[in-house]
C-alpha positions as CSV (number, residue, x, y, z in Angstrom):
1,M,-0.3,0.2,0.1
2,N,1.5,3.3,-0.8
3,A,1.6,6.3,1.8
4,P,-0.2,9.2,1.5
5,R,1.2,12.2,-0.8
6,L,1.9,15.2,1.7
7,P,1.2,18.6,0.2
8,P,4.8,20.6,0.2
9,L,5.8,22.5,2.8
10,P,5.5,26.0,2.9
11,S,7.5,28.6,1.1
12,G,6.9,31.5,3.3
13,P,5.8,32.7,6.5
14,I,2.8,31.0,7.9
15,A,0.1,33.0,8.9
16,P,-2.3,31.9,11.6
17,T,-5.0,29.9,11.4
18,L,-8.5,30.5,11.1
19,P,-11.6,28.8,12.9
20,G,-12.5,25.8,10.7
21,E,-8.9,25.5,8.7
22,P,-7.6,21.8,8.9
23,H,-6.3,21.6,12.7
24,H,-7.1,24.6,13.6
25,A,-6.9,23.9,17.6
26,V,-3.4,22.3,17.5
27,W,-2.5,25.2,15.5
28,T,-3.5,27.7,18.0
29,L,-2.3,25.5,21.2
30,L,1.3,25.5,19.4
31,E,1.3,29.4,19.1
32,A,2.5,29.4,22.9
33,V,5.6,27.4,22.0
34,A,8.2,30.0,22.1
35,D,11.9,30.1,21.0
36,P,14.0,29.0,23.9
37,E,16.5,31.3,22.3
38,I,14.6,34.4,21.6
39,P,11.3,33.8,24.2
40,V,9.1,36.7,22.4
41,V,8.6,35.4,19.4
42,S,6.9,31.6,18.9
43,L,8.0,28.7,16.7
44,R,5.4,29.7,14.2
45,E,6.5,33.7,13.7
46,M,10.2,32.4,13.4
47,G,9.7,30.2,10.5
48,I,10.5,26.2,12.4
49,L,7.0,25.1,13.0
50,R,6.5,24.7,8.9
51,A,3.3,22.0,9.1
52,V,0.6,20.5,11.0
53,R,-0.5,17.5,8.8
54,D,-1.7,14.1,8.5
55,G,0.7,11.5,7.3
56,A,0.5,8.1,7.3
57,D,0.5,7.3,10.9
58,G,-1.6,10.0,12.3
59,L,-0.6,13.7,13.0
60,E,2.4,15.0,12.6
61,V,3.9,18.6,13.1
62,V,6.8,19.5,11.2
63,I,9.9,22.0,12.7
64,T,12.6,23.2,10.7
65,P,15.7,24.3,12.4
66,T,17.2,28.0,12.4
67,Y,20.7,26.1,10.4
68,S,21.4,22.4,11.0
69,G,23.6,22.5,14.2
70,C,21.3,24.6,16.4
71,P,21.7,23.5,19.6
72,A,18.2,25.1,20.6
73,M,16.7,22.5,18.2
74,S,15.9,19.8,20.8
75,Q,14.4,21.8,23.3
76,M,12.2,23.0,20.6
77,E,11.3,19.4,19.5
78,D,10.6,18.7,23.1
79,D,8.7,22.0,23.7
80,V,6.3,20.9,21.3
81,K,6.1,17.2,22.7
82,A,5.1,18.8,25.7
83,A,2.2,21.6,24.7
84,L,0.9,18.5,22.5
85,A,1.0,16.3,25.6
86,Q,-0.8,18.5,27.8
87,A,-3.2,19.6,25.8
88,G,-3.8,15.0,25.3
89,V,-2.6,15.5,21.5
90,E,-1.3,12.2,19.9
91,A,1.3,13.6,17.1
92,R,4.6,12.8,16.2
93,V,6.9,15.4,15.9
94,L,9.3,15.3,12.7
95,T,12.4,17.6,11.9
96,L,12.8,18.2,8.6
97,L,16.1,20.2,7.5
98,A,15.3,20.4,3.7
99,P,14.2,22.9,2.4
100,A,16.8,24.4,4.6
101,W,15.3,27.4,6.8
102,S,15.7,30.6,5.5
103,T,15.3,34.0,6.9
104,D,12.4,34.9,4.4
105,W,10.2,32.3,6.6
106,M,10.3,34.4,9.5
107,S,6.6,36.8,10.2
108,A,6.5,40.5,10.3
109,E,5.2,39.6,13.5
110,A,8.5,38.2,14.4
111,R,10.6,40.8,13.1
112,D,9.0,43.3,14.6
113,K,9.4,41.6,18.3
114,L,13.1,41.2,17.7
115,R,13.5,44.8,16.9
116,A,11.2,45.6,20.2
117,Y,13.5,43.0,21.9
118,G,16.5,44.6,21.0
119,I,17.6,42.1,18.0
120,A,17.9,43.9,14.5
121,P,16.2,41.7,12.1
122,P,17.4,40.4,9.1
123,A,17.0,42.3,6.4
124,H,15.6,41.2,2.5
125,D,17.9,42.6,0.6
126,A,21.1,42.1,2.6
127,P,23.9,40.9,0.8
128,G,23.8,36.7,1.3
129,A,20.3,36.5,2.1
130,C,18.5,33.8,0.5
131,S,15.5,34.2,-1.1
132,H,14.9,30.6,-1.8
133,G,11.4,30.2,-1.3
134,G,12.3,26.7,-0.2
135,G,12.7,24.9,-3.5
136,A,14.3,21.2,-3.6
137,G,16.8,22.6,-6.3
138,S,18.3,25.3,-3.8
139,V,19.1,23.8,-0.8
140,V,22.8,23.5,-2.1
141,Q,24.5,27.2,-2.3
142,F,27.8,26.9,-3.0
143,A,29.3,30.0,-3.3
144,A,27.8,33.3,-2.4
145,Q,27.3,36.2,-5.1
146,K,30.4,38.6,-4.8
147,V,28.8,42.2,-3.8
148,A,30.5,45.4,-2.9
149,S,29.9,45.2,0.7
150,P,30.3,41.9,2.6
151,H,28.2,42.9,5.3
152,P,24.8,45.1,5.2
153,S,23.3,47.8,6.3
154,V,21.8,47.1,9.9
155,A,19.4,49.5,11.7
156,C,20.7,49.5,15.5
157,P,17.6,48.6,17.4
158,Q,17.6,50.8,20.2
159,C,18.1,54.2,18.1
160,G,17.4,53.6,14.7
161,S,21.2,54.1,13.2
162,G,22.6,53.0,9.9
163,N,25.6,53.9,11.6
164,T,26.8,50.6,12.9
165,T,29.6,48.2,12.5
166,E,30.1,43.9,13.1
167,I,32.3,43.6,16.1
168,S,32.1,39.4,15.3
169,H,30.1,37.3,13.1
170,F,29.1,35.4,16.0
171,G,26.9,36.8,18.5
172,S,25.0,35.5,21.3
173,T,24.0,32.2,19.1
174,A,25.6,31.6,15.6
175,C,22.1,32.5,13.8
176,K,23.2,36.2,14.8
177,A,26.3,38.3,14.7
178,L,27.4,40.7,16.7
179,Y,27.0,44.6,16.1
180,K,28.1,48.2,17.8
181,C,26.2,51.5,16.8
182,L,28.5,53.9,16.6
183,D,26.2,56.9,17.5
184,C,24.4,55.0,20.7
185,L,27.2,52.9,21.0
186,E,25.3,50.1,22.1
187,P,26.2,46.4,20.9
188,F,23.3,44.4,19.6
189,D,22.7,40.6,17.7
190,Y,21.9,41.0,14.2
191,F,19.8,38.1,13.1
192,K,22.0,36.8,10.1
193,P,20.1,36.4,7.3
194,Y,20.1,33.1,5.6
């Protein structure tokens, strides 16, 4: 017997579901599951929570890490499982690495919340930003396109100034870079575009 063909994963941000849409109650339940490294945003807002769907063996919740070596991934999986178990929902949590996560999957709410939290959100048009849309043929990128400046113009989330500089390519986590504002002199994390 052939397994049912699952629909492709969305190629962009996922909006909150509306009553009457498939698995609305589960999506609503999972909306409360926050990113363990950035607790002001949910996994859905970050684009990590990709799908709630009917699989061959029952309900599946699909998550994709911001990068394959993300140390918080097991915590995210545990948090999703705990939220489901607490509500009495039986589901399998699948971690999929392909298509690779992209900052294009982050919602507008996530970008606003990151900025308010003191983390500069990724720019959509930053050099090196991925705009692959999640297509299977674009999972691997061998060389970055040559650009005039290696670092994007990053606005300070504290004062809004664009007069900033990268201090370290890695910030509080590997998915962020450490920047400093040259006007207000405050350091801040920048969520790197992928």
